[in-house]
C-alpha positions in Angstrom: -195.2 58.5 -8.3 -191.9 60.6 -8.7 -188.4 59.0 -6.1 -185.5 60.3 -5.2 -182.6 61.5 -7.8 -179.3 61.2 -6.7 -178.3 65.0 -6.8 -174.7 64.9 -7.4 -173.0 66.6 -10.4 -173.4 63.0 -12.4 -176.3 63.0 -12.3 -176.8 66.6 -13.9 -174.8 65.9 -16.6 -177.2 63.3 -17.6 -180.4 65.0 -17.4 -181.0 66.6 -20.5 -183.6 70.0 -19.3 -184.9 71.0 -15.8 -188.3 69.4 -17.0 -187.1 66.2 -16.3 -185.0 66.6 -13.2 -187.0 64.9 -10.4 -189.7 63.3 -12.2 -189.2 59.8 -13.2 -192.5 59.3 -15.3 -190.8 62.1 -17.7 -187.1 60.6 -18.1 -188.6 57.2 -18.9 -190.3 58.9 -21.6 -187.3 60.7 -22.7 -185.5 57.8 -22.8 -187.8 55.7 -24.7 -188.1 58.4 -27.4 -183.6 58.4 -27.2 -183.6 54.4 -28.1 -186.3 54.3 -31.0 -187.5 58.0 -31.8 -189.0 56.6 -35.1 -191.7 54.6 -32.7 -195.7 55.2 -33.6 -196.6 56.6 -29.9 -199.5 58.7 -28.7 -198.6 60.5 -25.4 -201.2 62.7 -23.5 -199.5 64.5 -21.2 -201.9 66.1 -18.5 -200.4 68.5 -15.3 -201.5 71.8 -13.8 -199.8 75.2 -15.2 -196.3 75.7 -14.0 -195.5 72.2 -14.5 -193.1 72.0 -17.3 -195.2 70.6 -20.2 -194.0 73.3 -22.3 -190.3 72.5 -21.8 -191.0 68.9 -21.9 -192.2 69.2 -24.8 -189.4 70.7 -26.0 -187.3 68.4 -24.7 -189.1 65.5 -26.3 -189.1 67.4 -29.6 -185.6 68.0 -29.3 -184.8 64.3 -29.2 -187.1 63.4 -31.9 -185.0 65.6 -34.3 -182.0 64.1 -33.1 -183.0 60.5 -33.8 -184.1 62.0 -37.4 -187.6 62.4 -36.9 -189.5 65.9 -38.4 -191.6 68.0 -36.0 -194.7 69.7 -36.1 -195.1 72.1 -33.2 -198.4 73.0 -33.9 -201.5 71.9 -35.5 -201.6 73.0 -38.9 -204.9 75.3 -39.8 -207.8 73.5 -41.7 -207.1 72.3 -44.8 -203.5 72.0 -44.5 -201.6 68.5 -45.2 -199.8 67.2 -42.2 -197.2 65.0 -43.3 -197.4 61.5 -41.8 -193.9 60.5 -41.2 -194.0 63.9 -38.5 -194.2 63.8 -35.1 -197.1 66.6 -33.8 -196.6 67.7 -31.0 -199.0 70.4 -29.6 -199.1 72.4 -26.0 -202.0 74.3 -24.6 -204.1 71.6 -26.1 -207.1 73.1 -23.7 -207.2 76.3 -25.5 -207.9 75.2 -28.8 -211.4 75.6 -30.2 -214.2 72.5 -30.9 -213.1 72.3 -34.1 -209.6 71.8 -33.3 -210.0 69.2 -31.2 -212.3 67.8 -33.3 -209.5 67.7 -36.1 -206.4 66.7 -33.2 -209.2 63.8 -32.1 -209.5 62.6 -35.4 -205.9 62.9 -36.4 -205.0 60.5 -33.2 -207.2 57.9 -34.4 -205.3 57.6 -37.5 -202.2 55.0 -37.8 -198.4 55.3 -38.1 -198.5 58.9 -36.4 -196.1 60.0 -33.7 -198.3 62.4 -31.2 -197.7 64.3 -28.1 -200.4 66.3 -26.7 -200.4 68.5 -23.4 -203.1 70.1 -21.4 -204.2 71.4 -18.5 -207.0 68.8 -16.5 -209.2 71.7 -16.1 -211.7 72.6 -18.3 -212.5 69.1 -19.1 -215.2 69.7 -22.2 -216.8 66.9 -24.0 -213.9 67.0 -27.0 -211.1 67.1 -24.2 -212.7 63.9 -23.3 -212.4 62.7 -26.6 -209.4 63.3 -27.1 -208.1 61.6 -24.7 -209.7 58.3 -25.6 -208.2 58.9 -28.7 -204.6 59.1 -27.9 -205.6 55.6 -25.7 -203.7 54.1 -22.9 -202.5 56.1 -19.6 -202.1 59.8 -19.4 -198.5 60.9 -18.7 -199.0 63.1 -15.4 -196.5 65.7 -14.4 -197.7 66.0 -10.6 -195.8 67.7 -7.2 -192.6 66.9 -6.4 -191.0 65.1 -3.7 -188.1 65.9 -1.4 -185.7 64.0 -3.8 -187.3 66.1 -7.1 -186.9 69.5 -5.5 -183.1 68.3 -4.2 -182.8 67.8 -7.9 -184.1 71.0 -9.5 -182.1 73.0 -6.9 -179.2 70.8 -8.1 -179.7 71.7 -11.5 -179.7 75.5 -10.6 -176.7 75.3 -8.6 -174.5 73.1 -10.2 -173.4 71.6 -7.0 -175.6 69.0 -4.1 -178.3 72.0 -2.6 -177.9 72.1 1.2 -180.5 70.3 3.3 -182.0 73.2 4.7 -182.5 75.1 1.3 -184.2 71.4 0.3 -186.8 71.6 3.3 -187.3 75.3 2.9 -188.3 75.3 -0.7 -190.5 71.9 -0.1 -192.2 73.3 3.0 -192.9 76.8 1.1 -193.8 75.7 -2.0 -195.2 72.1 -1.8 -194.2 70.5 -4.5 -195.8 73.0 -7.1 -192.7 72.6 -9.5 -193.1 76.3 -11.0 -193.1 77.5 -7.8 -190.2 75.6 -6.9 -187.7 76.5 -10.1 -188.9 80.9 -8.8 -188.4 80.4 -5.4 -184.8 78.3 -5.9 -184.1 81.3 -8.5 -185.1 84.2 -6.3 -183.2 82.7 -3.1 -179.9 82.3 -5.1 -180.1 85.6 -6.4 -180.8 87.3 -3.6 -177.9 85.4 -1.8 -175.2 86.9 -4.8 -172.0 85.0 -5.7 -170.5 85.8 -2.5 -173.1 84.5 0.3 -174.4 81.6 -1.7 -172.3 79.6 0.8 -174.5 80.6 3.5 -177.4 79.1 1.9 -176.0 75.8 3.5 -176.0 77.5 7.3 -179.3 76.6 9.1 -181.2 79.2 10.4 -179.7 81.3 7.3 -183.2 81.1 5.1 -185.2 83.7 5.8 -188.8 82.9 6.8 -190.4 84.8 4.4 -189.7 85.0 0.4 -187.9 87.6 -1.5 -190.3 90.3 -1.7 -189.8 90.7 -5.3 -190.7 86.9 -6.0 -194.1 87.6 -3.5 -194.8 90.7 -6.0 -194.5 88.4 -9.0 -196.8 85.8 -7.8 -199.0 88.4 -6.1 -199.5 90.0 -9.5 -200.4 86.9 -11.6 -202.9 85.6 -8.7 -204.9 89.1 -9.6 -204.6 88.3 -13.1 -206.9 85.4 -13.1 -210.5 85.5 -13.3 -212.1 87.3 -10.4 -214.2 84.3 -8.9 -211.1 82.4 -8.8 -209.0 84.9 -7.3 -211.9 85.5 -5.0 -211.3 81.6 -4.0 -207.7 81.5 -3.4 -208.0 85.3 -1.5 -210.3 83.6 0.3 -207.8 80.2 0.9 -205.1 82.2 1.8 -207.0 84.2 4.8 -207.9 80.4 6.4 -211.2 79.4 4.8 -212.4 75.8 4.8 -213.0 73.9 1.7 -216.5 73.9 2.7 -219.2 74.6 0.2 -221.5 75.6 3.0 -219.0 78.5 3.9 -217.6 79.3 0.7 -221.4 79.8 -1.1 -221.9 83.0 1.2 -218.6 84.1 1.7 -217.5 84.1 -2.1 -221.6 85.3 -3.0 -222.1 82.3 -5.2 -225.6 81.6 -6.0 -226.7 78.4 -3.6 -230.4 77.4 -5.3 -230.4 74.0 -6.0 -226.7 72.9 -5.8 -225.5 75.4 -8.0 -223.2 77.2 -5.6 -221.5 74.2 -4.7 -220.6 72.8 -8.2 -219.3 76.4 -9.0 -217.4 76.1 -6.2 -216.0 72.6 -7.2 -215.2 74.3 -10.5 -213.7 77.2 -8.9 -211.3 74.7 -6.8 -210.4 72.8 -10.3 -209.7 76.2 -12.4 -206.9 77.2 -9.1 -206.1 73.5 -9.5 -205.3 73.9 -13.0 -203.5 76.9 -13.1 -201.1 75.4 -10.6 -201.7 77.1 -7.5 -203.5 74.5 -5.5 -202.1 70.8 -4.9 -203.8 68.0 -5.7 -205.5 68.2 -2.2 -207.1 71.8 -2.8 -204.4 73.0 -0.2 -202.5 76.2 -1.1 -198.8 76.4 -0.7 -197.8 78.6 2.3 -195.8 80.8 -1.0 -198.9 81.4 -2.8 -201.0 82.6 0.5 -197.9 84.8 1.5 -198.1 86.3 -1.9 -202.0 86.8 -2.4 -201.9 88.1 1.6 -200.1 90.6 0.6 -201.6 91.8 -2.6 -204.8 92.2 -1.2 -205.7 95.2 0.4 -206.3 95.6 4.2 -209.6 96.6 4.0 -210.7 93.5 1.9 -208.7 91.3 4.3 -210.7 92.5 7.3 -214.3 92.4 5.3 -212.8 89.1 4.5 -211.9 87.4 7.6 -215.2 89.3 9.8 -217.6 87.5 7.0 -215.9 84.0 7.6 -216.0 84.2 11.6 -219.9 85.5 11.3 -220.5 82.3 8.8 -218.7 80.0 11.1 -220.6 81.4 14.3 -223.9 81.1 12.6 -222.6 77.7 11.1 -221.7 76.3 14.3 -218.4 75.5 12.6 -214.3 76.3 13.9 -214.2 80.2 14.9 -210.5 80.2 15.7 -209.1 80.7 12.8 -210.9 83.0 11.8 -210.8 84.9 15.4 -206.8 84.8 15.1 -207.0 86.5 11.7 -208.6 89.5 13.4 -206.0 90.0 15.7 -204.5 93.3 15.3 -207.1 94.9 12.8 -208.4 97.0 15.1 -212.0 95.5 14.6 -214.9 96.2 17.2 -218.2 95.8 17.8 -220.4 93.6 19.1 -219.5 90.8 15.7 -216.3 91.1 16.4 -216.4 90.7 20.0 -218.6 87.9 19.6 -216.4 86.4 17.2 -213.1 86.7 19.2 -214.9 85.0 22.1 -216.1 82.4 20.4 -212.6 81.8 18.8 -211.1 82.1 22.7 -213.7 79.5 24.0 -212.5 77.2 20.8 -209.1 78.0 22.0 -209.2 76.6 25.4 -210.7 73.6 24.0 -208.4 72.6 22.3 -205.1 73.7 24.2 -204.4 76.8 21.9 -201.9 79.3 23.7 -203.8 81.9 21.3 -207.1 82.0 24.4 -206.2 85.0 26.5 -204.8 87.0 23.7 -208.2 86.3 22.2 -209.9 86.9 25.5 -208.1 90.2 26.0 -209.4 91.5 22.3 -213.0 90.5 22.8 -213.0 92.7 25.7 -211.2 95.6 23.7 -213.8 95.2 20.7 -216.8 95.3 23.6 -217.1 92.4 25.5 -218.4 92.9 28.9 -215.6 92.3 31.5 -217.6 90.5 33.9 -218.7 88.1 30.9 -215.6 86.6 30.2 -213.5 86.9 33.2 -214.0 83.3 34.4 -213.4 82.3 31.4 -210.4 84.5 30.9 -208.7 82.8 34.1 -209.3 79.6 33.0 -207.1 80.7 30.1 -204.5 82.4 31.8 -204.2 79.3 34.2 -203.6 77.2 31.3 -201.1 79.2 29.7 -199.5 79.3 33.1 -200.0 82.9 33.8 -201.4 82.9 37.4 -201.0 86.4 38.1 -203.5 86.8 35.3 -205.8 83.8 36.2 -206.3 85.2 40.2 -206.9 88.4 39.6 -210.0 87.6 36.9 -210.9 84.3 39.0 -211.0 86.8 41.8 -213.0 89.6 39.6 -215.6 87.2 39.4 -215.7 86.4 43.0 -215.8 90.0 44.2 -219.5 90.1 41.7 -220.8 86.6 42.6 -223.9 88.0 42.7 -223.6 90.0 39.2 -223.0 86.3 37.4 -223.8 83.3 36.5 -223.5 80.3 38.7 -221.6 78.4 36.7 -219.0 81.2 35.9 -218.6 81.3 39.7 -217.8 77.9 40.2 -215.0 78.3 37.0 -213.8 81.1 38.5 -213.8 79.4 42.2 -211.6 76.4 41.0 -209.4 78.6 39.3 -208.8 80.5 41.9 -208.3 77.2 44.2 -206.1 75.9 42.0 -203.8 78.9 41.4 -204.0 79.0 45.7 -202.7 75.5 45.8 -200.0 76.4 43.2 -198.8 79.0 45.5 -199.0 76.9 49.0 -202.3 78.3 50.4 -203.8 74.7 50.2 -205.8 76.0 53.2 -207.3 78.7 51.3 -207.6 76.7 48.5 -209.6 74.2 50.9 -211.9 77.5 52.0 -212.9 78.2 48.4 -213.9 74.4 48.0 -216.3 74.8 51.4 -217.4 78.1 50.2 -218.3 76.7 46.6 -220.2 73.7 47.9 -222.4 76.0 50.1 -223.2 79.1 47.7 -223.1 76.8 44.4 -225.0 74.1 45.4 -225.4 71.6 43.1 -224.1 73.2 40.8 -220.8 72.5 42.3 -220.7 68.9 40.9 -218.2 69.2 38.8 -215.6 70.6 41.1 -217.1 69.1 44.3 -214.6 66.2 44.2 -211.3 68.5 43.6 -211.7 69.1 46.8 -210.7 66.7 48.4 -206.9 66.8 47.9 -207.0 70.0 49.6 -209.4 69.1 52.3 -206.9 65.9 53.0 -203.9 68.1 52.4 -204.6 70.4 55.4 -205.9 68.0 57.7 -210.0 67.6 57.0 -210.6 64.0 56.6 -214.2 64.1 57.4 -214.9 67.0 55.5 -213.6 64.8 52.5 -215.1 61.7 53.4 -218.3 63.5 53.2 -217.5 64.5 49.8 -216.5 61.4 48.6 -220.0 60.0 50.1 -222.1 62.5 48.3 -223.7 62.8 45.2 -221.2 64.4 43.1 -219.2 62.2 43.2 -218.6 62.0 39.2 -220.3 58.6 37.5 -223.7 59.0 39.8 -226.6 60.8 37.9 -225.8 64.0 36.8 -222.8 64.2 35.4 -221.5 62.3 32.0 -218.6 59.9 32.8 -216.0 61.6 30.5 -212.1 61.1 30.9 -211.9 64.3 32.9 -214.5 63.0 35.4 -213.1 60.1 36.1 -209.6 61.3 36.8 -210.5 63.6 39.2 -212.8 60.8 41.1 -209.4 58.4 41.1 -207.4 61.6 42.2 -209.7 62.2 45.5 -209.8 58.7 46.1 -206.2 58.0 45.7 -205.2 61.1 47.9 -208.2 59.6 50.5 -206.6 56.1 50.5 -202.7 57.2 50.8 -204.0 58.8 54.4 -207.5 56.4 55.4 -207.0 53.0 53.1 -204.2 51.2 50.7 -201.3 53.2 50.1 -201.3 50.6 46.9 -204.4 51.3 46.0 -203.5 54.9 46.4 -200.6 54.6 44.2 -202.8 52.4 41.6 -205.7 55.0 41.3 -203.5 58.6 41.5 -201.0 56.7 38.5 -204.5 56.0 36.4 -205.9 59.4 36.9 -202.3 60.6 35.4 -202.7 58.0 32.2 -206.4 59.9 31.9 -205.4 63.2 31.7 -202.9 62.8 29.2 -205.2 63.5 26.5 -206.9 66.8 28.3 -205.4 70.4 29.3 -207.4 70.0 32.0 -205.1 69.2 34.5 -204.2 72.8 35.4 -207.3 73.0 37.3 -206.8 70.5 40.0 -204.9 71.7 43.1 -202.2 69.3 42.2 -201.4 67.2 39.2 -202.1 63.5 39.2 -198.6 62.6 38.5 -197.5 65.0 41.2 -199.6 63.2 43.9 -199.0 60.2 42.3 -195.0 60.4 42.7 -195.6 61.5 46.0 -197.4 58.6 47.3 -194.2 56.6 45.3 -191.5 58.3 47.0 -193.2 57.3 50.4 -193.3 53.9 49.5 -189.9 53.5 48.1 -191.2 53.0 44.8 -188.7 55.3 42.9 -189.3 53.7 39.6 -192.7 53.8 39.6 -192.7 58.0 40.4 -190.0 58.6 38.0 -192.0 56.9 35.4 -195.3 58.4 36.2 -193.0 62.0 36.4 -191.3 61.5 32.9 -194.8 60.9 31.2 -195.8 64.1 32.8 -193.4 65.9 31.4 -193.3 64.4 27.6 -196.8 65.1 27.7 -196.6 68.4 29.3 -199.7 67.5 32.1 -200.9 70.5 33.8 -199.9 72.7 31.8 -196.6 75.7 31.9 -197.6 75.8 35.8 -196.7 72.1 36.5 -193.8 71.5 34.6 -191.9 72.8 37.4 -192.7 71.1 39.8 -192.5 67.6 38.2 -189.1 68.3 37.7 -188.4 69.3 41.1 -189.6 65.7 41.9 -187.5 64.4 39.5 -184.7 66.3 40.6 -185.9 64.7 44.7 -186.2 61.0 43.3 -182.5 61.6 42.1 -181.5 62.9 45.3 -182.8 59.4 47.4 -180.7 57.7 45.1 -177.4 59.5 45.5 -177.6 60.9 41.4 -176.7 63.8 42.8 -175.2 65.3 39.1 -178.7 64.5 38.2 -180.8 66.1 40.6 -178.2 69.2 40.4 -179.1 69.5 36.6 -183.1 69.1 37.5 -182.9 71.8 39.7 -180.9 73.9 37.5 -183.3 73.5 34.8 -186.3 73.9 37.0 -185.0 76.7 39.0 -182.9 79.4 36.9 -181.6 82.2 39.3 -183.4 84.6 37.4 -186.5 83.0 37.1 -188.6 83.9 40.4 -190.9 80.2 41.6 -194.2 80.0 42.9 -194.0 79.1 46.7 -194.7 75.4 46.7 -192.0 74.8 43.3 -189.8 77.0 45.9 -190.0 75.3 48.8 -189.6 72.2 47.0 -186.2 73.6 45.4 -184.7 74.9 48.4 -184.7 72.0 49.9 -183.8 69.8 47.3 -180.7 72.5 47.3 -179.6 72.4 50.5 -180.3 68.7 50.4 -177.1 68.0 48.1 -175.1 70.9 49.7 -175.7 68.8 52.9 -175.0 65.4 50.9 -171.7 66.9 49.7 -170.7 68.2 52.8 -170.4 71.8 51.1 -170.8 73.8 54.1 -170.0 77.5 51.8 -173.1 76.0 49.5 -175.1 75.2 52.3 -175.0 78.5 53.7 -176.7 80.3 51.0 -178.5 77.5 50.0 -180.3 77.8 53.9 -180.8 81.6 53.4 -183.4 80.4 50.2 -184.8 78.2 52.0 -185.7 80.0 55.3 -187.5 82.5 52.7 -189.5 79.4 51.5 -190.5 78.2 54.9 -192.0 81.7 55.9 -194.2 82.0 52.8 -195.6 78.4 52.4 -197.9 76.5 55.3 -197.6 73.4 56.5 -199.8 70.8 54.2 -199.3 66.8 54.3 -198.0 67.1 51.0 -194.7 69.3 51.6 -193.8 66.8 55.0 -190.5 65.1 53.5 -188.8 69.1 52.4 -189.7 69.9 55.5 -187.5 66.9 57.2 -184.6 67.5 55.0 -185.0 71.3 56.5 -185.2 70.4 59.8 -182.0 68.5 59.6 -180.1 70.9 58.2 -181.4 73.7 60.7 -180.4 71.6 63.5 -176.9 71.6 62.0 -177.2 75.3 61.8 -178.2 75.8 65.1 -181.7 77.8 63.7 -184.0 75.2 64.5 -186.0 77.6 65.7 -187.2 78.4 62.0 -189.0 74.7 61.2 -189.8 74.3 64.7 -193.3 75.6 64.3 -193.8 74.0 61.2 -192.9 70.7 62.6 -195.4 71.2 65.3 -198.2 71.8 62.8 -196.8 69.2 61.1 -197.9 66.5 63.9 -200.7 68.1 64.7 -201.7 67.7 60.6 -201.2 64.1 60.9 -202.8 63.9 64.3 -205.8 64.9 62.4 -205.5 62.6 59.9 -204.5 59.4 62.6 -201.2 59.3 62.1 -201.3 57.9 58.5 -197.4 55.8 58.4 -197.6 56.9 54.5 -197.0 60.4 55.4 -195.9 60.3 58.9 -192.6 58.1 58.9 -190.5 60.2 56.2 -191.4 63.0 59.1 -190.3 60.8 61.7 -187.1 60.1 59.9 -185.7 63.4 59.4 -186.4 64.4 63.2 -184.3 61.2 64.2 -181.2 62.4 62.2 -182.1 66.0 63.8 -182.1 64.8 67.0 -178.7 63.2 66.4 -177.5 65.8 65.5 -178.4 67.7 68.3 -177.1 65.3 70.7 -180.9 64.2 71.9 -180.9 60.5 73.3 -184.3 60.6 74.2 -185.7 62.6 71.1 -183.7 60.1 69.0 -185.6 57.4 70.3 -188.5 58.8 70.5 -188.9 58.4 66.1 -187.3 55.1 66.4 -190.3 54.1 68.3 -192.5 55.9 66.4 -191.2 54.4 63.3 -191.1 50.8 64.8 -195.1 51.7 65.4 -195.8 52.2 61.9 -193.0 49.2 60.2 -196.5 47.2 59.5 -197.1 49.6 56.8 -195.2 48.8 53.9 -191.6 47.5 53.1 -190.2 51.1 53.2 -191.4 52.0 56.8 -190.4 48.4 57.6 -187.3 49.7 56.2 -187.1 53.3 58.2 -187.3 51.1 61.3 -184.8 48.8 61.2 -182.2 51.4 60.0 -183.9 53.8 63.0 -183.1 50.7 65.3 -179.2 50.7 64.7 -178.8 54.7 64.4 -179.6 55.0 68.0 -177.8 52.5 69.2 -174.7 53.9 67.1 -175.2 57.0 69.7 -173.7 54.3 72.3 -171.2 52.9 69.6 -173.4 49.8 69.3 -172.6 47.7 66.5 -174.0 44.9 65.3 -172.3 44.6 62.0 -174.4 41.5 60.0 -177.9 43.3 61.2 -176.5 47.0 60.4 -175.9 45.6 57.0 -179.2 44.2 56.7 -180.8 47.5 57.6 -178.3 49.6 55.2 -179.3 46.9 52.4 -182.9 48.0 53.2 -182.6 50.7 53.0 -181.0 50.2 49.1 -184.2 48.0 48.4 -186.4 51.0 48.8 -184.5 53.4 46.8 -182.6 55.3 49.6 -178.8 54.1 48.3 -177.1 57.2 50.0 -178.9 56.9 53.5 -178.0 53.0 53.3 -174.5 54.0 52.4 -174.1 56.1 54.7 -175.4 53.9 57.8 -173.2 51.4 57.0 -169.7 53.9 56.9 -170.7 54.8 60.3 -171.1 52.0 61.7 -168.0 50.6 60.3 -166.1 53.5 61.8 -167.6 52.7 65.4 -166.9 49.4 65.7 -163.7 47.9 67.0 -163.9 44.5 65.3 -161.5 44.7 61.9 -163.5 42.3 60.6 -166.8 44.0 61.0 -165.5 46.9 60.4 -163.8 45.5 56.6 -167.4 44.0 56.1 -169.0 47.5 56.7 -167.1 49.4 54.9 -167.7 46.8 51.6 -171.1 46.8 52.1 -170.7 50.9 51.9 -168.9 51.2 48.6 -171.0 48.6 47.1 -174.1 51.0 47.7 -172.6 53.7 46.6 -172.0 51.8 43.5 -175.0 50.9 42.7 -176.8 54.2 41.9 -178.8 54.1 38.7 -177.7 52.9 35.4 -178.9 56.1 33.8 -177.3 58.8 35.9 -173.1 59.5 36.6 -172.0 57.7 39.6 -172.7 59.5 43.0 -169.9 60.0 45.4 -172.2 59.3 48.7 -170.4 61.5 51.4 -170.8 60.3 54.9 -172.5 63.6 57.5 -169.9 65.1 60.0 -170.2 68.3 62.4 -168.6 70.2 60.0 -170.7 69.5 57.3 -174.1 69.5 58.7 -175.3 66.4 57.9 -175.5 64.1 60.6 -173.0 62.4 62.4 -173.1 60.1 65.3 -171.8 61.9 68.3 -169.9 59.3 70.1 -169.7 59.3 73.8 -166.3 59.5 75.9 -166.5 55.3 76.4 -163.6 53.8 77.8 -162.1 51.3 75.8 -163.7 52.7 72.6 -162.4 54.5 69.5 -164.4 56.7 67.4 -162.9 55.8 64.0 -160.9 53.2 62.5 -157.0 53.0 63.0 -154.8 55.0 60.4 -153.9 51.7 58.8 -157.1 50.3 59.0 -157.3 50.4 54.8 -158.1 46.5 53.7 -154.9 45.0 52.4 -155.9 45.1 48.8 -156.3 48.9 48.4 -152.4 48.8 48.9 -151.7 47.1 45.4 -152.6 48.0 42.0 -151.2 48.6 38.7 -148.9 51.9 37.3 -147.6 54.2 39.5 -151.0 54.4 42.0 -152.8 52.0 43.5 -156.7 51.8 43.1 -157.3 53.4 46.3 -154.7 55.8 45.5 -156.3 57.0 42.1 -159.6 57.5 43.9 -157.9 59.4 46.8 -155.9 61.8 43.9 -159.4 62.5 42.4 -160.6 63.9 45.3 -157.5 65.8 46.0 -157.7 67.2 42.9 -161.5 68.3 43.6 -159.9 70.5 46.3 -161.8 68.3 49.0 -159.9 68.1 52.3 -158.7 65.4 53.7 -161.5 64.9 56.5 -164.0 65.5 52.9 -162.1 62.9 51.4 -161.9 60.4 54.2 -165.8 60.9 54.4 -166.4 59.7 51.0 -164.8 57.1 51.5 -165.4 55.6 54.3 -161.9 56.1 55.8 -160.6 58.4 58.4 -158.5 61.7 57.5 -155.2 60.4 58.8 -155.6 57.3 56.4 -155.9 59.2 53.4 -152.9 62.1 54.7 -150.8 58.7 54.5 -151.9 57.9 51.0 -150.7 61.7 50.0 -147.6 61.0 51.4 -146.9 57.8 49.9 -147.9 58.9 46.3 -145.3 62.4 46.7 -142.9 60.3 48.1 -143.4 57.2 45.0 -143.7 60.1 42.4 -140.4 62.0 43.6 -142.5 65.5 44.2 -140.6 68.2 45.4 -143.9 70.2 46.2 -147.9 70.1 46.6 -148.1 71.7 43.1 -145.6 69.3 41.4 -147.3 66.6 43.0 -150.6 68.0 41.5 -149.6 68.1 38.3 -148.1 64.8 38.1 -151.6 63.6 39.1 -153.7 65.4 36.5 -151.1 63.8 34.2 -151.6 59.9 35.8 -155.7 60.4 36.6 -156.6 63.4 33.4 -159.4 66.1 34.0 -161.4 65.7 37.3 -164.9 64.6 36.9 -166.6 67.8 38.1 
């Protein structure tokens, strides 16, 4: 076993030759000979071609001569005397004749003679076996180089420490075969030239393909091998497995009485001994490229077709052979069969080549309608929803001409795509049609209908499906991971409406875990991870929601089409926690400006963008965000799973006096919830949003109605209880009625269920509406504490209190005698007036926000103080710093507080 070798200049000077670089056993033998050159030793050196046997023997011969030992480099002829004091060093013993090997064996059995014999491991004749026994002791085997060995060889060639990129590239291309390592390093150095040698150290500078001259040399050498060995290497280069059942017919070998199998093994051993295969029988990428380039195109095509046909006939893997036929122009029934079988295999293993292979099958002559359903499945798994829907519709339009299984598969694909596009109602219609048209054949797809049916208000139908004979686990369907995940998803969505939210969350998270090892989640109307996250968010379990979604992103659950949705939901969670910077980053990744999202994702992205602008008090950003949201609302009908984004848009619409855009959707949402029995899990967040919209509209009656609805749902979970408690105080704040202790408890309750920003806002708004200075100070402290207790993984957010100018709900304060809408200008706590350095802690906060470009009013809202107090802080800073102008003040503040955070 080789070990890592130092590759600095010192190690280069101690190496006697390249043969010893990176080869521990060879270096050890060299040191032993240098230390005691006259010792009686017999060494059997075994290695494939190109592993450095000859160079090693030359190095050892030089060491022996330097120690005063005469050296014979070849076996003397028959009858010639052999000097007993001389060391006999014989190379390529496998090429000697039988009598010569017998004589060499006799010399090895004598005493007092040094012998070093090198040979390949094949052929293993009886004479070679006898010689090995006569030499005695374990042989010195020269094997492939590990990464350290490759680095040592590169150091010798470069005369300096080699760059890591070069070492990795060479090791990968050569599989560590020493002869290939040396040749590739030399070729790369020659190609770079003296002037550009430094480029070898730059990542990405190494070519993907080996130098053309080296490719030609290796290809020429391979084609000089015996024909059957060459054909074996060509077969390996084209993707044939090391399986005699494939190689015997592919190479045209005799297969009677196992003779073909023995012949395959002999050819493999011969190729390995020649130095073109690794010990595991694997072809190095460099050799594969050389063989492929040297083999005529017609021959490659013939072998690939034959290989694919053999695999089809024996029921083996066809994928690699089918991929090899891509782009060759292969046509005909057999080629179409190969492409179709390869595509089917690609779908099973989740390979992105499936779509291309199905297209090639059609071009080769396969009936388009026969493969359309499977092609639609491949397209949806690859995220190409347009092609998926087109192919599925092709099948559904000719349903009387296809097999029932194909019709069900096409319907399942179309239903999943329509759900992605926000048409959950149409998705449910497809499931209904499949239930009537396919009957028992629908068994594998029946439970997929449940989320679509419940999402559109068809609770009774969903209940019938769950009670019906097509439920997975009952007779007729094997209890696979996919079946279990589909059943758990269906039951989880059902329980979220008609059962326990805790049970629903448990079932959906388990469904997501079951589907981690399957790419079939893309055929669901929504991934169980997304549904689990929605239920967790509605329960206030943001940690659970985030964990499930992060895992889904990591394992790519649901394929490419689901990745955007998972990231947007992660952004939604960050928004609730007040981590607006994280939410913006997730939104930017999931929704690049140049990419048009599917309607369901677009609605969520638009709502997230509106929510971020609203919370930042950024009217300039809110207006274009609302324009995007209006289009998203038009494109997406209401279903159960978009109620929370809809509520966010309702608040923004009220602020911008465009409630007419969302009113029909809100009415439809109310009707949907009524059909489902007004489940608290789904209805409470919408009532919460409509409460804030009513406050913005100064509708005391509407606000009270939604607060009452939340109170009725308070027993549903701790999340709904927190919303109900806070809603009561929001309504009381409309009358400037503040119970400081109760408000603080309600604010902390919101924070406990993940609504940190909401909790801080409630406490801050209550603080500026109470005349009790002690209560005001306590509420401000509560608001700031909630503001600073966001998630540790995200940058500290700046919760904003909503105002009429920002589109965030503000509590309109009626003109009540003796009541003050905001605290006095000097209401800042006394502790804030002091601090170390030129500015107090509060003044540094104000300075940072001033440099961010916020107005006094916006700064006050961020810090829960009045705009007048902010103005006083700025005036004091200007006086203390001696600033003669606003520009000079800004310059001095930048020196004190440094660059702004955003």
